[in-house]
C-alpha positions as CSV (number, residue, x, y, z in Angstrom):
1,M,0.1,0.0,0.0
2,P,1.7,3.3,-1.0
3,R,1.7,6.0,1.7
4,T,-0.1,9.1,0.7
5,T,-0.3,11.1,3.6
6,I,1.3,13.2,5.9
7,Y,0.0,14.0,9.7
8,F,0.4,16.6,12.5
9,A,-0.2,16.7,15.8
10,S,0.6,18.3,19.1
11,D,-0.2,19.4,22.8
12,A,-0.4,15.8,24.5
13,H,1.1,16.9,27.6
14,L,2.7,13.1,28.3
15,G,3.7,13.0,31.8
16,A,1.2,16.1,33.0
17,R,0.1,15.9,36.6
18,F,-3.4,17.4,35.5
19,H,-4.2,14.2,33.6
20,E,-7.0,12.2,35.0
21,D,-5.4,9.4,33.7
22,S,-2.2,10.4,32.0
23,R,-1.5,6.5,30.5
24,A,-4.7,6.7,29.1
25,V,-4.1,9.2,27.1
26,E,-0.8,7.7,26.1
27,R,-2.5,4.5,25.1
28,R,-5.0,6.8,23.0
29,L,-2.1,8.5,21.4
30,V,-0.4,5.3,20.6
31,R,-3.3,3.5,18.6
32,W,-4.2,6.7,16.4
33,L,0.3,6.3,15.7
34,D,-0.8,2.3,15.1
35,S,-4.0,3.8,12.5
36,I,-1.7,5.4,10.4
37,K,1.0,3.6,9.9
38,D,0.5,2.2,6.9
39,S,-0.6,5.5,5.2
40,A,1.6,7.8,6.7
41,I,4.8,9.8,4.8
42,A,5.1,11.7,7.6
43,V,4.3,12.4,11.5
44,W,4.9,16.0,12.6
45,F,4.8,16.6,16.2
46,L,3.7,20.8,16.9
47,G,5.1,21.2,20.2
48,D,4.2,20.2,23.8
49,M,4.1,16.4,23.0
50,F,6.0,15.8,26.5
51,D,4.8,18.4,29.4
52,Y,8.1,18.4,30.4
53,W,11.4,17.4,28.7
54,Y,15.0,18.2,29.7
55,E,17.8,15.9,28.3
56,Y,20.6,15.8,31.2
57,K,24.0,14.1,29.0
58,Y,23.2,10.8,30.6
59,V,19.5,10.9,31.7
60,V,16.3,12.0,29.8
61,P,13.0,11.9,31.4
62,K,11.0,8.8,32.8
63,G,8.3,7.8,31.3
64,F,6.4,7.6,27.8
65,T,7.8,4.1,26.8
66,R,4.8,3.4,25.0
67,F,5.0,6.4,22.8
68,L,8.3,6.7,21.9
69,G,8.4,2.7,21.1
70,K,5.5,3.5,18.6
71,V,7.8,6.4,16.7
72,A,10.6,4.4,17.0
73,E,8.7,1.6,15.0
74,L,7.0,4.0,12.6
75,A,10.8,5.8,11.9
76,D,12.4,2.2,11.0
77,S,9.2,1.2,8.5
78,G,10.4,4.5,6.7
79,V,8.5,7.3,7.9
80,E,9.9,10.6,8.3
81,I,9.3,11.9,12.2
82,H,9.4,15.9,13.1
83,F,9.6,17.2,16.5
84,L,8.5,20.9,16.7
85,T,10.1,22.5,20.3
86,G,7.1,24.0,22.3
87,N,7.3,26.1,25.2
88,H,7.0,22.6,27.8
89,D,9.2,20.4,25.7
90,V,12.0,23.1,24.8
91,W,14.6,21.2,26.0
92,M,14.9,18.6,23.4
93,F,18.7,18.0,21.9
94,D,20.4,14.8,20.6
95,Y,18.1,12.0,22.1
96,L,15.1,11.9,19.5
97,P,17.3,12.3,16.6
98,T,19.9,9.3,18.0
99,E,17.6,6.8,19.3
100,L,14.6,7.7,16.9
101,G,15.9,9.1,14.0
102,A,13.6,11.7,14.3
103,T,14.2,15.7,13.3
104,V,14.0,18.2,16.0
105,H,13.3,22.0,14.6
106,D,13.7,24.4,16.8
107,G,11.6,26.8,16.3
108,P,9.0,27.6,13.3
109,V,9.8,25.9,9.6
110,T,8.6,26.7,5.8
111,I,8.3,23.9,3.8
112,D,6.9,22.4,0.9
113,L,5.0,19.5,1.6
114,L,2.7,17.7,-1.6
115,G,2.9,20.7,-3.9
116,R,1.9,23.3,-0.7
117,R,3.8,25.6,1.1
118,F,3.5,25.7,4.9
119,F,4.2,27.5,7.9
120,L,4.7,25.4,10.9
121,G,5.2,26.3,14.3
122,H,4.4,25.4,18.0
123,G,2.3,29.1,18.4
124,D,4.6,30.4,21.8
125,E,6.7,31.7,19.3
126,V,4.5,34.5,18.6
127,D,2.3,34.7,21.4
128,D,2.9,38.3,22.7
129,R,0.1,38.3,25.3
130,S,2.4,38.6,28.3
131,R,5.7,40.1,28.7
132,A,6.5,37.5,31.4
133,F,5.7,34.6,29.0
134,Q,8.2,36.2,26.9
135,L,10.7,37.0,28.9
136,M,10.5,33.3,30.6
137,R,10.7,31.9,26.8
138,R,14.0,33.8,26.3
139,L,14.9,32.4,29.7
140,F,14.2,29.2,29.1
141,R,16.1,28.8,25.3
142,N,19.1,31.1,26.4
143,R,22.3,28.6,26.4
144,F,24.3,30.1,29.6
145,C,20.4,29.3,31.4
146,Q,20.3,25.5,30.0
147,W,23.7,25.2,31.1
148,L,23.1,26.3,34.9
149,Y,19.9,24.1,34.8
150,A,21.8,21.6,34.3
151,G,23.9,21.5,36.9
152,I,20.9,21.1,39.1
153,H,20.2,17.4,40.0
154,P,17.4,16.0,37.8
155,R,15.8,14.8,41.5
156,W,14.8,18.6,41.9
157,T,14.6,19.7,38.1
158,F,11.9,17.4,37.6
159,G,9.8,18.1,40.4
160,F,9.7,21.3,39.8
161,A,8.7,21.8,36.7
162,L,6.0,19.1,36.6
163,G,4.3,21.1,39.9
164,W,4.6,23.9,38.2
165,S,2.9,23.0,35.4
166,L,-0.1,21.6,37.6
167,S,-0.3,24.4,39.8
168,S,-0.3,27.1,36.7
169,R,-3.1,24.6,35.2
170,K,-5.0,24.5,38.5
171,S,-5.0,28.3,39.1
172,G,-5.8,29.3,35.5
173,L,-2.8,31.1,34.7
174,K,-2.4,29.6,31.6
175,K,-3.6,31.0,28.6
176,E,-3.2,28.6,26.1
177,A,-6.7,26.9,26.2
178,Q,-8.8,30.5,26.0
179,E,-12.1,29.9,23.6
180,F,-11.6,31.5,20.1
181,E,-13.5,34.9,20.4
182,G,-13.3,36.0,17.0
183,E,-10.2,36.8,14.3
184,S,-9.2,40.1,16.1
185,S,-8.6,38.4,19.2
186,E,-7.1,35.7,18.2
187,Y,-3.0,36.2,18.1
188,L,-1.8,33.1,15.4
189,V,-4.7,34.5,13.9
190,Q,-3.0,38.5,13.9
191,F,0.2,37.1,13.0
192,A,-0.5,34.9,10.4
193,K,-2.2,38.0,8.6
194,H,0.6,39.9,8.7
195,Y,3.4,37.5,7.4
196,L,1.1,36.8,4.8
197,K,1.5,40.5,3.2
198,S,5.0,39.5,3.1
199,H,5.1,36.2,2.0
200,P,1.9,35.6,-0.1
201,D,3.3,32.6,-1.3
202,I,2.7,30.7,2.3
203,N,-0.6,28.2,1.4
204,F,-1.4,26.6,5.2
205,F,-0.4,27.9,8.9
206,L,-0.9,25.1,10.8
207,F,0.2,25.9,15.2
208,G,-0.4,23.7,18.1
209,H,0.1,25.4,21.5
210,R,-3.9,27.1,22.1
211,H,-5.3,23.7,22.7
212,I,-8.5,24.3,20.3
213,M,-9.7,23.1,17.3
214,L,-9.7,25.9,14.2
215,D,-9.9,25.7,10.2
216,L,-10.1,29.5,9.3
217,M,-9.3,30.6,5.6
218,L,-7.4,33.7,5.5
219,S,-7.6,34.6,2.0
220,R,-8.6,32.7,-1.7
221,T,-5.5,30.4,-1.3
222,C,-4.0,30.5,2.2
223,R,-5.6,28.9,5.3
224,L,-5.2,29.0,9.2
225,L,-5.3,25.7,11.2
226,I,-5.2,24.9,14.6
227,A,-4.4,21.7,15.7
228,G,-6.6,20.9,18.8
229,D,-4.9,18.9,21.5
230,W,-4.4,14.9,23.1
231,M,-6.1,16.1,25.9
232,R,-9.9,17.2,25.0
233,H,-10.3,17.1,21.7
234,F,-7.6,13.9,20.5
235,S,-7.6,15.9,17.4
236,Y,-4.8,15.9,14.3
237,I,-4.6,17.2,10.7
238,A,-4.1,15.4,7.6
239,W,-2.5,16.9,4.7
240,D,-2.5,13.9,1.1
241,G,-1.4,16.5,-1.0
242,N,-5.2,17.7,-1.9
243,Q,-7.2,17.9,1.1
244,L,-6.2,19.3,4.3
245,Y,-8.2,18.4,7.0
246,L,-8.6,18.2,10.7
247,D,-9.8,15.4,12.0
248,Q,-10.5,13.6,15.8
249,F,-9.4,10.2,16.7
250,E,-12.3,8.2,18.5
251,A,-12.1,6.0,21.1
252,E,-12.6,2.7,20.7
């Protein structure tokens, strides 16, 4: 059977303490990957597949065995695997490329896929709603700050990061999952419209980060899609060279 389709997914936040059943989320994601293994040319993960990921030289996060094993299986069978770093799993270095053969992208990617031009990003890159968020993002990506952080024992960093994520979500401080309130209030839409003025060759903007499902025409030749998540929507985007669509994976 020929491979025909490129898939996109984001925001599983695997390992997060706020999941009611983290293992169930991982199993459902693995079932979806298994269902597309024969048709997939490539799978692009658009960020925050892990709630926290930090690679020390000899240490990586515990868990995710089923997910990583299935991704490795797909890669071994010839499926291209791409990870975009998100704001939760920004510290991906050489482990996934070495162990899985995946390509890691630290930032947005503009690429031609099956005859159309895509702008792919997690979405936090253009999140301008909070100066504090932008400051934290710069600190997290600063090589010197990463070096300092790596000097702290994993026993403390992993617990701190997961606890911070849980506290942030419970307190309602996260703005990522606010419902869509129209084009004028959606910063990803505003960014795409502005970017499109100087890059009219873009056919599709694809983002994660916002935890909403959105498919919006920006112009006669350009659409923007936000991929939802694997927490509430269990959603993904598929592109076969003719149709680009946003769908949900139903539980069995």
